[in-house]
Residue frames relative to the residue before (quaternion, step in Angstrom):
aa qw qx qy qz dx dy dz
M 1.0000 0.0000 0.0000 0.0000 0.00 0.00 0.00
K 0.4021 -0.7406 0.4806 0.2428 3.52 -0.82 0.91
V 0.6405 -0.5781 0.3398 0.3744 3.56 -1.10 0.69
K 0.5985 0.5604 -0.3473 0.4551 3.61 1.12 -0.71
Q 0.6723 0.4965 -0.2894 0.4666 3.55 0.92 -0.90
L 0.6638 0.5048 -0.2924 0.4680 3.53 0.93 -0.87
T 0.6509 0.5211 -0.2970 0.4655 3.57 1.05 -0.78
T 0.6311 0.5298 -0.3154 0.4707 3.50 0.98 -0.94
S 0.6681 0.4768 -0.2986 0.4869 3.67 0.83 -0.93
A 0.6597 0.4936 -0.3452 0.4494 3.62 0.86 -0.79
I 0.6662 0.5008 -0.3396 0.4359 3.57 0.82 -0.82
L 0.6422 0.5120 -0.3175 0.4740 3.57 1.07 -0.83
L 0.6714 0.4694 -0.3148 0.4794 3.59 0.85 -0.78
A 0.6124 0.5392 -0.3635 0.4496 3.64 0.97 -0.59
L 0.6543 0.5104 -0.2894 0.4772 3.55 0.99 -0.90
G 0.6562 0.5156 -0.2892 0.4689 3.52 1.03 -0.88
A 0.6483 0.5148 -0.3138 0.4650 3.51 1.05 -0.89
I 0.6386 0.5102 -0.3545 0.4540 3.63 0.92 -0.72
L 0.6773 0.4894 -0.2888 0.4673 3.58 0.91 -0.93
H 0.6096 0.5341 -0.3431 0.4747 3.64 1.07 -0.83
A 0.7190 0.4643 -0.2828 0.4329 3.60 0.81 -0.85
V 0.7044 0.4902 -0.2640 0.4403 3.51 1.04 -0.80
V 0.6594 0.5353 -0.3106 0.4268 3.59 0.98 -0.84
P 0.4084 -0.7299 0.4856 0.2543 3.63 -0.59 1.06
G 0.5498 -0.6080 0.4727 0.3234 3.62 -1.30 0.50
T 0.0578 -0.7553 0.6509 0.0497 3.48 -1.29 0.59
F 0.7961 0.2686 -0.1784 0.5121 3.58 -1.24 0.17
A 0.7529 -0.4239 0.2140 0.4556 3.60 0.44 1.28
G 0.7886 -0.2819 0.1942 0.5108 3.67 0.83 0.80
L 0.5664 0.5649 -0.4098 0.4383 3.64 1.12 -0.33
K 0.0254 0.7927 -0.6090 0.0106 3.57 -1.13 0.50
P 0.6239 -0.5040 0.3973 0.4460 3.61 -1.14 0.49
D 0.3041 -0.7986 0.5065 0.1148 3.52 -0.86 1.11
F 0.1360 -0.8323 0.5354 0.0467 3.61 0.21 1.25
L 0.5757 0.5684 -0.3702 0.4566 3.50 1.21 -0.57
L 0.6329 0.5431 -0.3139 0.4538 3.57 1.00 -0.74
S 0.6318 0.5095 -0.3232 0.4865 3.60 1.07 -0.75
M 0.6645 0.4913 -0.3122 0.4685 3.55 0.96 -0.79
M 0.6117 0.5394 -0.3504 0.4606 3.56 1.07 -0.66
F 0.6339 0.5161 -0.3383 0.4662 3.58 0.97 -0.83
L 0.6997 0.4717 -0.2855 0.4543 3.58 0.85 -0.91
A 0.6383 0.5196 -0.3275 0.4641 3.59 1.01 -0.65
I 0.6612 0.4719 -0.3092 0.4946 3.58 1.03 -0.71
F 0.6385 0.5289 -0.3349 0.4476 3.56 0.96 -0.75
I 0.6842 0.5151 -0.2579 0.4471 3.56 0.90 -1.02
N 0.7961 0.1782 -0.0442 0.5766 3.46 0.84 -1.10
F 0.0663 0.8406 -0.5336 0.0652 3.67 0.59 1.08
N 0.4031 0.6115 -0.6143 0.2935 3.44 -0.70 1.35
P 0.6613 -0.5684 0.3091 0.3795 3.58 -1.04 0.60
T 0.6120 0.5675 -0.3277 0.4426 3.52 1.12 -0.78
N 0.7093 0.4455 -0.2615 0.4797 3.55 0.89 -0.91
I 0.5726 0.5508 -0.3790 0.4745 3.57 1.10 -0.55
A 0.6901 0.4629 -0.2928 0.4730 3.65 0.74 -0.94
A 0.7017 0.4510 -0.2936 0.4669 3.66 0.69 -1.00
T 0.6518 0.4922 -0.3319 0.4720 3.69 0.85 -0.74
S 0.6946 0.4807 -0.3163 0.4318 3.59 0.74 -0.94
I 0.6496 0.5068 -0.3142 0.4716 3.63 0.98 -0.84
A 0.6795 0.4755 -0.3190 0.4586 3.57 0.86 -0.91
C 0.6282 0.4979 -0.3572 0.4795 3.64 0.95 -0.73
G 0.6319 0.5310 -0.3564 0.4379 3.64 0.80 -0.71
I 0.7013 0.4684 -0.2787 0.4594 3.55 0.84 -0.93
I 0.6348 0.4979 -0.3254 0.4933 3.67 1.01 -0.88
S 0.6616 0.5059 -0.3063 0.4610 3.61 0.84 -0.96
A 0.6382 0.5181 -0.3264 0.4667 3.64 0.98 -0.71
M 0.6661 0.5179 -0.2873 0.4533 3.59 1.03 -0.77
T 0.7870 0.3284 -0.1423 0.5026 3.59 1.08 -0.72
T 0.3736 0.7585 -0.4581 0.2744 3.58 1.25 0.27
N 0.2343 -0.7380 0.6068 0.1796 3.60 -1.18 0.50
F 0.5285 0.6488 -0.4076 0.3655 3.49 1.26 -0.14
P 0.4691 -0.6855 0.4507 0.3269 3.76 -0.66 0.89
G 0.8464 0.0371 -0.0957 0.5226 3.54 -0.65 1.22
G 0.4434 0.7500 -0.4115 0.2676 3.58 1.18 0.42
Q 0.3890 0.7554 -0.4739 0.2313 3.53 1.25 0.23
L 0.7259 0.4217 -0.2466 0.4841 3.60 0.76 -1.02
P 0.6629 0.4892 -0.3496 0.4461 3.64 0.91 -0.59
N 0.5604 0.5753 -0.3734 0.4643 3.55 1.26 -0.42
I 0.6710 0.5105 -0.2914 0.4520 3.55 0.91 -0.96
I 0.6545 0.5075 -0.2855 0.4822 3.53 1.01 -1.03
D 0.6814 0.5048 -0.2996 0.4371 3.60 0.83 -0.91
K 0.6828 0.4740 -0.3060 0.4642 3.63 0.81 -0.86
C 0.6296 0.5232 -0.3505 0.4550 3.72 1.01 -0.73
I 0.6781 0.4877 -0.3002 0.4607 3.57 0.92 -0.97
T 0.6563 0.5494 -0.2829 0.4328 3.51 0.96 -1.06
G 0.6407 0.5414 -0.3004 0.4541 3.60 0.97 -1.03
V 0.6932 0.4713 -0.2997 0.4556 3.63 0.78 -0.88
V 0.6726 0.4812 -0.2982 0.4765 3.60 0.91 -0.90
V 0.6381 0.5301 -0.3249 0.4540 3.63 1.00 -0.79
G 0.6136 0.5338 -0.3199 0.4861 3.56 1.15 -0.83
L 0.6613 0.4953 -0.3135 0.4681 3.56 0.91 -0.77
M 0.6249 0.5278 -0.3289 0.4719 3.55 1.07 -0.85
I 0.6586 0.5068 -0.3181 0.4562 3.60 0.81 -0.90
Y 0.6467 0.5301 -0.3265 0.4407 3.53 0.93 -0.77
A 0.6643 0.4726 -0.2864 0.5034 3.60 1.09 -0.95
L 0.6697 0.5266 -0.3004 0.4289 3.68 0.97 -0.73
K 0.5626 0.6248 -0.3743 0.3912 3.54 1.16 -0.63
K 0.6737 0.5125 -0.2955 0.4429 3.57 1.12 -0.74
L 0.6298 0.5272 -0.3434 0.4555 3.61 1.26 -0.29
S 0.3279 -0.7462 0.5464 0.1928 3.55 -1.08 0.73
V 0.3292 0.6804 -0.5617 0.3365 3.46 0.42 1.40
P 0.6293 -0.5420 0.3713 0.4152 3.68 -1.11 0.55
E 0.5989 -0.5961 0.4169 0.3349 3.53 -1.11 0.63
S 0.5744 0.5787 -0.3688 0.4462 3.58 1.17 -0.56
V 0.6220 0.5220 -0.3170 0.4900 3.61 1.05 -0.77
K 0.6603 0.5135 -0.3044 0.4556 3.51 0.85 -1.03
M 0.6656 0.5004 -0.3015 0.4644 3.63 0.93 -0.85
G 0.6354 0.5048 -0.3311 0.4815 3.57 1.06 -0.72
I 0.6331 0.5085 -0.3359 0.4773 3.69 0.94 -0.68
I 0.6767 0.4870 -0.3035 0.4613 3.51 0.88 -0.98
G 0.6325 0.5433 -0.3248 0.4465 3.60 0.99 -0.92
F 0.7141 0.4494 -0.2780 0.4591 3.63 0.78 -0.98
I 0.7469 0.3942 -0.2691 0.4630 3.63 0.55 -1.00
G 0.6024 0.5581 -0.3478 0.4524 3.61 1.08 -0.68
T 0.6688 0.4915 -0.2835 0.4804 3.60 0.99 -0.86
L 0.6439 0.5034 -0.3256 0.4753 3.56 0.96 -0.76
L 0.6736 0.4902 -0.2923 0.4696 3.54 0.95 -0.90
S 0.6302 0.5156 -0.3319 0.4762 3.60 1.00 -0.77
G 0.6534 0.5263 -0.3105 0.4469 3.61 0.91 -0.83
L 0.6521 0.5118 -0.2875 0.4797 3.51 1.00 -0.98
A 0.6872 0.4680 -0.2927 0.4723 3.57 0.88 -0.95
F 0.6227 0.5050 -0.3475 0.4863 3.67 0.95 -0.73
L 0.7245 0.4434 -0.2939 0.4383 3.61 0.58 -1.06
G 0.6261 0.5373 -0.3248 0.4624 3.64 1.00 -0.80
S 0.7163 0.4309 -0.2737 0.4757 3.55 0.71 -0.96
A 0.6254 0.5301 -0.3399 0.4608 3.65 1.05 -0.66
A 0.6357 0.5352 -0.3252 0.4514 3.54 1.03 -0.92
L 0.6941 0.4803 -0.2674 0.4647 3.60 1.08 -0.84
I 0.7635 0.4043 -0.2209 0.4526 3.53 0.91 -0.83
V 0.8429 0.1097 -0.0272 0.5261 3.63 0.72 -1.00
G 0.4820 -0.6327 0.4525 0.4032 3.66 1.18 -0.30
L 0.4649 -0.6766 0.5205 0.2350 3.44 -1.38 0.54
P 0.4304 -0.7125 0.4885 0.2617 3.59 -0.96 0.80
G 0.7864 0.1585 -0.1200 0.5848 3.63 1.28 0.04
A 0.7041 -0.4172 0.3212 0.4764 3.54 -1.27 -0.25
F 0.5894 -0.5970 0.4116 0.3560 3.59 -1.02 0.72
G 0.6570 0.5323 -0.3041 0.4388 3.55 0.92 -0.87
T 0.6238 0.4959 -0.3340 0.5034 3.65 1.03 -0.77
L 0.7104 0.4558 -0.3061 0.4404 3.60 0.71 -0.90
F 0.6374 0.5092 -0.3460 0.4633 3.58 1.10 -0.67
A 0.5899 0.5503 -0.3936 0.4408 3.63 1.09 -0.41
G 0.5686 0.5419 -0.3577 0.5051 3.59 1.23 -0.44
V 0.6499 0.5173 -0.3261 0.4514 3.57 0.94 -0.79
L 0.6152 0.5544 -0.3120 0.4657 3.60 1.07 -0.84
F 0.6506 0.5098 -0.2856 0.4850 3.47 0.98 -0.99
A 0.6805 0.4699 -0.2962 0.4778 3.64 0.93 -0.88
A 0.6326 0.5181 -0.3690 0.4419 3.62 1.01 -0.62
V 0.6239 0.5074 -0.3684 0.4665 3.65 0.91 -0.61
G 0.6761 0.5145 -0.2988 0.4347 3.53 0.96 -0.93
N 0.6559 0.5096 -0.2961 0.4715 3.54 1.10 -0.85
V 0.5906 0.5510 -0.4031 0.4302 3.61 1.00 -0.49
I 0.6513 0.5198 -0.2963 0.4668 3.49 0.91 -1.05
F 0.6869 0.5282 -0.2621 0.4247 3.49 0.81 -1.22
V 0.6965 0.4604 -0.2797 0.4740 3.64 0.85 -1.05
V 0.6331 0.5360 -0.3260 0.4535 3.61 0.87 -0.81
L 0.6871 0.4871 -0.2629 0.4706 3.55 0.90 -0.95
L 0.6426 0.4988 -0.3128 0.4903 3.55 1.01 -0.81
H 0.6467 0.5214 -0.3284 0.4495 3.57 0.89 -0.82
Q 0.6530 0.5098 -0.3067 0.4686 3.62 0.99 -0.83
V 0.6321 0.5130 -0.3434 0.4684 3.55 1.00 -0.70
Y 0.6274 0.5422 -0.3230 0.4561 3.60 1.06 -0.93
I 0.6756 0.4938 -0.2988 0.4587 3.62 0.92 -0.99
R 0.7082 0.4927 -0.2642 0.4311 3.55 0.79 -1.11
A 0.6225 0.5230 -0.3262 0.4824 3.59 1.17 -0.60
G 0.4843 -0.6985 0.4274 0.3080 3.57 1.21 -0.26
L 0.4405 0.7185 -0.4466 0.3006 3.56 1.33 0.05
N 0.5763 0.6086 -0.4028 0.3677 3.65 1.03 -0.39
K 0.6092 0.5718 -0.3544 0.4199 3.59 1.16 -0.36
F 0.7198 0.4540 -0.2265 0.4737 3.58 1.33 -0.38
T 0.8290 0.2588 -0.1219 0.4806 3.64 0.91 -0.72
V 0.4846 0.6606 -0.4691 0.3298 3.65 1.03 -0.13
S 0.3481 -0.7509 0.5154 0.2219 3.58 -0.63 1.07
Q 0.4983 -0.6946 0.4493 0.2597 3.46 -1.20 0.58
C-alpha cells in the first residue's frame, strides 16, 4: 500500500471516529455510523485487498472503543470485518458497470449499511443479547442506511470536486 493511500484512509477514519464518538446514541444505543461511511469511502478510493483489510480492522477497533451499545465491542469488530470484505466485493462488481460513481457510492452506502446492521445485530444477539426487539433495532438500521447514502454520496462529491481523486485513486 502506498503512503498516500494509507494517509487518505487514515484521515477519513479519523474524521469518522470523531463523528462516531460525538454523535449521541439513539434507538437503544444505536447511532448513525459515520465511521462506516468513511470506511466505504476509504475502500472505494483506495481499492486493494490490503487497504480493505486494514481499514475494516481499524474501523472495527475504533467503533468498538466508541460504541454506546451495551456489550457492543466484539459485535462491532465482527460487523466491520464482514462488511469490509463484502463492500470490497461489491466495489469490484460495480467497477464493471458503466454507471456514475455517485450511483455506485449510493448503492454501496445503502447495501453496506444494511449488511453492517444485520451483522452487528446478529452477532450482538448471539454474544450479548439485544436490548430491544430485533425489528425495532433494525428500523434504526434502515434509518442509518438512508442517512449513510446521503452522507457517502456527498462526501464522494466533495472528494471529486476537490480534485483529490487525481492523486490517490489506486490503479
